[in-house]
Chimera marker file (.cmm) of the C-alpha trace (Angstrom):
<marker_set name="trace">
<marker id="1" x="19.038" y="3.800" z="4.866" r="1" g="1" b="0" radius="0.5"/>
<marker id="2" x="17.725" y="6.977" z="6.448" r="1" g="1" b="0" radius="0.5"/>
<marker id="3" x="15.108" y="6.769" z="9.184" r="1" g="1" b="0" radius="0.5"/>
<marker id="4" x="12.524" y="8.462" z="6.967" r="1" g="1" b="0" radius="0.5"/>
<marker id="5" x="13.125" y="6.052" z="4.095" r="1" g="1" b="0" radius="0.5"/>
<marker id="6" x="12.971" y="3.125" z="6.481" r="1" g="1" b="0" radius="0.5"/>
<marker id="7" x="9.652" y="4.394" z="7.901" r="1" g="1" b="0" radius="0.5"/>
<marker id="8" x="8.198" y="4.656" z="4.392" r="1" g="1" b="0" radius="0.5"/>
<marker id="9" x="9.381" y="1.154" z="3.514" r="1" g="1" b="0" radius="0.5"/>
<marker id="10" x="7.885" y="-0.247" z="6.708" r="1" g="1" b="0" radius="0.5"/>
<marker id="11" x="4.590" y="1.521" z="5.961" r="1" g="1" b="0" radius="0.5"/>
<marker id="12" x="4.400" y="0.055" z="2.448" r="1" g="1" b="0" radius="0.5"/>
<marker id="13" x="5.236" y="-3.357" z="3.889" r="1" g="1" b="0" radius="0.5"/>
<marker id="14" x="2.428" y="-2.920" z="6.444" r="1" g="1" b="0" radius="0.5"/>
<marker id="15" x="0.002" y="-2.014" z="3.647" r="1" g="1" b="0" radius="0.5"/>
<marker id="16" x="1.011" y="-5.064" z="1.637" r="1" g="1" b="0" radius="0.5"/>
<marker id="17" x="0.588" y="-7.372" z="4.613" r="1" g="1" b="0" radius="0.5"/>
<marker id="18" x="-2.785" y="-5.912" z="5.601" r="1" g="1" b="0" radius="0.5"/>
<marker id="19" x="-4.143" y="-6.052" z="2.053" r="1" g="1" b="0" radius="0.5"/>
<marker id="20" x="-2.924" y="-9.631" z="1.599" r="1" g="1" b="0" radius="0.5"/>
<marker id="21" x="-4.572" y="-10.663" z="4.845" r="1" g="1" b="0" radius="0.5"/>
<marker id="22" x="-7.849" y="-8.910" z="3.984" r="1" g="1" b="0" radius="0.5"/>
<marker id="23" x="-8.014" y="-10.381" z="0.469" r="1" g="1" b="0" radius="0.5"/>
<marker id="24" x="-6.585" y="-13.829" z="1.211" r="1" g="1" b="0" radius="0.5"/>
<marker id="25" x="-3.662" y="-13.243" z="-1.156" r="1" g="1" b="0" radius="0.5"/>
<marker id="26" x="0.054" y="-13.939" z="-1.007" r="1" g="1" b="0" radius="0.5"/>
<marker id="27" x="2.148" y="-10.922" z="-0.082" r="1" g="1" b="0" radius="0.5"/>
<marker id="28" x="4.241" y="-11.424" z="-3.220" r="1" g="1" b="0" radius="0.5"/>
<marker id="29" x="1.117" y="-11.137" z="-5.379" r="1" g="1" b="0" radius="0.5"/>
<marker id="30" x="-0.034" y="-8.020" z="-3.560" r="1" g="1" b="0" radius="0.5"/>
<marker id="31" x="3.382" y="-6.407" z="-3.993" r="1" g="1" b="0" radius="0.5"/>
<marker id="32" x="3.215" y="-7.067" z="-7.744" r="1" g="1" b="0" radius="0.5"/>
<marker id="33" x="-0.324" y="-5.677" z="-7.899" r="1" g="1" b="0" radius="0.5"/>
<marker id="34" x="0.600" y="-2.494" z="-6.042" r="1" g="1" b="0" radius="0.5"/>
<marker id="35" x="3.656" y="-2.041" z="-8.218" r="1" g="1" b="0" radius="0.5"/>
<marker id="36" x="1.633" y="-2.631" z="-11.387" r="1" g="1" b="0" radius="0.5"/>
<marker id="37" x="-0.780" y="0.181" z="-10.522" r="1" g="1" b="0" radius="0.5"/>
<marker id="38" x="1.773" y="2.581" z="-9.047" r="1" g="1" b="0" radius="0.5"/>
<marker id="39" x="0.271" y="2.363" z="-5.593" r="1" g="1" b="0" radius="0.5"/>
<marker id="40" x="3.561" y="1.767" z="-3.784" r="1" g="1" b="0" radius="0.5"/>
<marker id="41" x="4.967" y="5.011" z="-5.159" r="1" g="1" b="0" radius="0.5"/>
<marker id="42" x="1.782" y="6.855" z="-4.223" r="1" g="1" b="0" radius="0.5"/>
<marker id="43" x="1.908" y="5.528" z="-0.666" r="1" g="1" b="0" radius="0.5"/>
<marker id="44" x="5.589" y="6.471" z="-0.347" r="1" g="1" b="0" radius="0.5"/>
<marker id="45" x="4.984" y="9.948" z="-1.755" r="1" g="1" b="0" radius="0.5"/>
<marker id="46" x="2.033" y="10.687" z="0.530" r="1" g="1" b="0" radius="0.5"/>
<marker id="47" x="3.349" y="8.773" z="3.542" r="1" g="1" b="0" radius="0.5"/>
<marker id="48" x="3.058" y="11.783" z="5.871" r="1" g="1" b="0" radius="0.5"/>
<marker id="49" x="-0.737" y="11.785" z="5.549" r="1" g="1" b="0" radius="0.5"/>
<marker id="50" x="-1.490" y="8.155" z="4.786" r="1" g="1" b="0" radius="0.5"/>
<marker id="51" x="0.393" y="6.541" z="7.659" r="1" g="1" b="0" radius="0.5"/>
<marker id="52" x="-2.068" y="8.134" z="10.092" r="1" g="1" b="0" radius="0.5"/>
<marker id="53" x="-5.008" y="6.208" z="8.592" r="1" g="1" b="0" radius="0.5"/>
<marker id="54" x="-6.357" y="2.909" z="9.874" r="1" g="1" b="0" radius="0.5"/>
<marker id="55" x="-5.792" y="-0.333" z="8.021" r="1" g="1" b="0" radius="0.5"/>
<marker id="56" x="-9.463" y="-0.653" z="6.974" r="1" g="1" b="0" radius="0.5"/>
<marker id="57" x="-9.270" y="2.727" z="5.269" r="1" g="1" b="0" radius="0.5"/>
<marker id="58" x="-5.988" y="1.783" z="3.583" r="1" g="1" b="0" radius="0.5"/>
<marker id="59" x="-7.503" y="-1.418" z="2.178" r="1" g="1" b="0" radius="0.5"/>
<marker id="60" x="-10.448" y="0.546" z="0.789" r="1" g="1" b="0" radius="0.5"/>
<marker id="61" x="-8.061" y="3.117" z="-0.662" r="1" g="1" b="0" radius="0.5"/>
<marker id="62" x="-6.036" y="0.413" z="-2.408" r="1" g="1" b="0" radius="0.5"/>
<marker id="63" x="-9.208" y="-1.129" z="-3.884" r="1" g="1" b="0" radius="0.5"/>
<marker id="64" x="-10.366" y="2.276" z="-5.067" r="1" g="1" b="0" radius="0.5"/>
<marker id="65" x="-7.011" y="3.108" z="-6.646" r="1" g="1" b="0" radius="0.5"/>
<marker id="66" x="-6.840" y="-0.238" z="-8.451" r="1" g="1" b="0" radius="0.5"/>
<marker id="67" x="-10.356" y="0.188" z="-9.814" r="1" g="1" b="0" radius="0.5"/>
<marker id="68" x="-9.638" y="3.732" z="-10.973" r="1" g="1" b="0" radius="0.5"/>
<marker id="69" x="-6.367" y="2.776" z="-12.654" r="1" g="1" b="0" radius="0.5"/>
<marker id="70" x="-7.870" y="-0.259" z="-14.414" r="1" g="1" b="0" radius="0.5"/>
<marker id="71" x="-10.028" y="2.076" z="-16.508" r="1" g="1" b="0" radius="0.5"/>
<link id1="1" id2="2" r="1" g="1" b="0" radius="0.2"/>
<link id1="2" id2="3" r="1" g="1" b="0" radius="0.2"/>
<link id1="3" id2="4" r="1" g="1" b="0" radius="0.2"/>
<link id1="4" id2="5" r="1" g="1" b="0" radius="0.2"/>
<link id1="5" id2="6" r="1" g="1" b="0" radius="0.2"/>
<link id1="6" id2="7" r="1" g="1" b="0" radius="0.2"/>
<link id1="7" id2="8" r="1" g="1" b="0" radius="0.2"/>
<link id1="8" id2="9" r="1" g="1" b="0" radius="0.2"/>
<link id1="9" id2="10" r="1" g="1" b="0" radius="0.2"/>
<link id1="10" id2="11" r="1" g="1" b="0" radius="0.2"/>
<link id1="11" id2="12" r="1" g="1" b="0" radius="0.2"/>
<link id1="12" id2="13" r="1" g="1" b="0" radius="0.2"/>
<link id1="13" id2="14" r="1" g="1" b="0" radius="0.2"/>
<link id1="14" id2="15" r="1" g="1" b="0" radius="0.2"/>
<link id1="15" id2="16" r="1" g="1" b="0" radius="0.2"/>
<link id1="16" id2="17" r="1" g="1" b="0" radius="0.2"/>
<link id1="17" id2="18" r="1" g="1" b="0" radius="0.2"/>
<link id1="18" id2="19" r="1" g="1" b="0" radius="0.2"/>
<link id1="19" id2="20" r="1" g="1" b="0" radius="0.2"/>
<link id1="20" id2="21" r="1" g="1" b="0" radius="0.2"/>
<link id1="21" id2="22" r="1" g="1" b="0" radius="0.2"/>
<link id1="22" id2="23" r="1" g="1" b="0" radius="0.2"/>
<link id1="23" id2="24" r="1" g="1" b="0" radius="0.2"/>
<link id1="24" id2="25" r="1" g="1" b="0" radius="0.2"/>
<link id1="25" id2="26" r="1" g="1" b="0" radius="0.2"/>
<link id1="26" id2="27" r="1" g="1" b="0" radius="0.2"/>
<link id1="27" id2="28" r="1" g="1" b="0" radius="0.2"/>
<link id1="28" id2="29" r="1" g="1" b="0" radius="0.2"/>
<link id1="29" id2="30" r="1" g="1" b="0" radius="0.2"/>
<link id1="30" id2="31" r="1" g="1" b="0" radius="0.2"/>
<link id1="31" id2="32" r="1" g="1" b="0" radius="0.2"/>
<link id1="32" id2="33" r="1" g="1" b="0" radius="0.2"/>
<link id1="33" id2="34" r="1" g="1" b="0" radius="0.2"/>
<link id1="34" id2="35" r="1" g="1" b="0" radius="0.2"/>
<link id1="35" id2="36" r="1" g="1" b="0" radius="0.2"/>
<link id1="36" id2="37" r="1" g="1" b="0" radius="0.2"/>
<link id1="37" id2="38" r="1" g="1" b="0" radius="0.2"/>
<link id1="38" id2="39" r="1" g="1" b="0" radius="0.2"/>
<link id1="39" id2="40" r="1" g="1" b="0" radius="0.2"/>
<link id1="40" id2="41" r="1" g="1" b="0" radius="0.2"/>
<link id1="41" id2="42" r="1" g="1" b="0" radius="0.2"/>
<link id1="42" id2="43" r="1" g="1" b="0" radius="0.2"/>
<link id1="43" id2="44" r="1" g="1" b="0" radius="0.2"/>
<link id1="44" id2="45" r="1" g="1" b="0" radius="0.2"/>
<link id1="45" id2="46" r="1" g="1" b="0" radius="0.2"/>
<link id1="46" id2="47" r="1" g="1" b="0" radius="0.2"/>
<link id1="47" id2="48" r="1" g="1" b="0" radius="0.2"/>
<link id1="48" id2="49" r="1" g="1" b="0" radius="0.2"/>
<link id1="49" id2="50" r="1" g="1" b="0" radius="0.2"/>
<link id1="50" id2="51" r="1" g="1" b="0" radius="0.2"/>
<link id1="51" id2="52" r="1" g="1" b="0" radius="0.2"/>
<link id1="52" id2="53" r="1" g="1" b="0" radius="0.2"/>
<link id1="53" id2="54" r="1" g="1" b="0" radius="0.2"/>
<link id1="54" id2="55" r="1" g="1" b="0" radius="0.2"/>
<link id1="55" id2="56" r="1" g="1" b="0" radius="0.2"/>
<link id1="56" id2="57" r="1" g="1" b="0" radius="0.2"/>
<link id1="57" id2="58" r="1" g="1" b="0" radius="0.2"/>
<link id1="58" id2="59" r="1" g="1" b="0" radius="0.2"/>
<link id1="59" id2="60" r="1" g="1" b="0" radius="0.2"/>
<link id1="60" id2="61" r="1" g="1" b="0" radius="0.2"/>
<link id1="61" id2="62" r="1" g="1" b="0" radius="0.2"/>
<link id1="62" id2="63" r="1" g="1" b="0" radius="0.2"/>
<link id1="63" id2="64" r="1" g="1" b="0" radius="0.2"/>
<link id1="64" id2="65" r="1" g="1" b="0" radius="0.2"/>
<link id1="65" id2="66" r="1" g="1" b="0" radius="0.2"/>
<link id1="66" id2="67" r="1" g="1" b="0" radius="0.2"/>
<link id1="67" id2="68" r="1" g="1" b="0" radius="0.2"/>
<link id1="68" id2="69" r="1" g="1" b="0" radius="0.2"/>
<link id1="69" id2="70" r="1" g="1" b="0" radius="0.2"/>
<link id1="70" id2="71" r="1" g="1" b="0" radius="0.2"/>
</marker_set>
């Protein structure tokens, strides 16, 4: 696995863990939720910008994306 791909995977893992902690969910359930709404792909695609944000912002971004994609 290339370093860049590994960094992106670690970032998505970080997002999953932080969201699970903030919402009191299991990481497995969060991973399914993010996959269901295409958020993992989005976070991988825009890693260069998103990985510079704080975890509170990332949690809000995930909530916003889920709400938008539920419509």
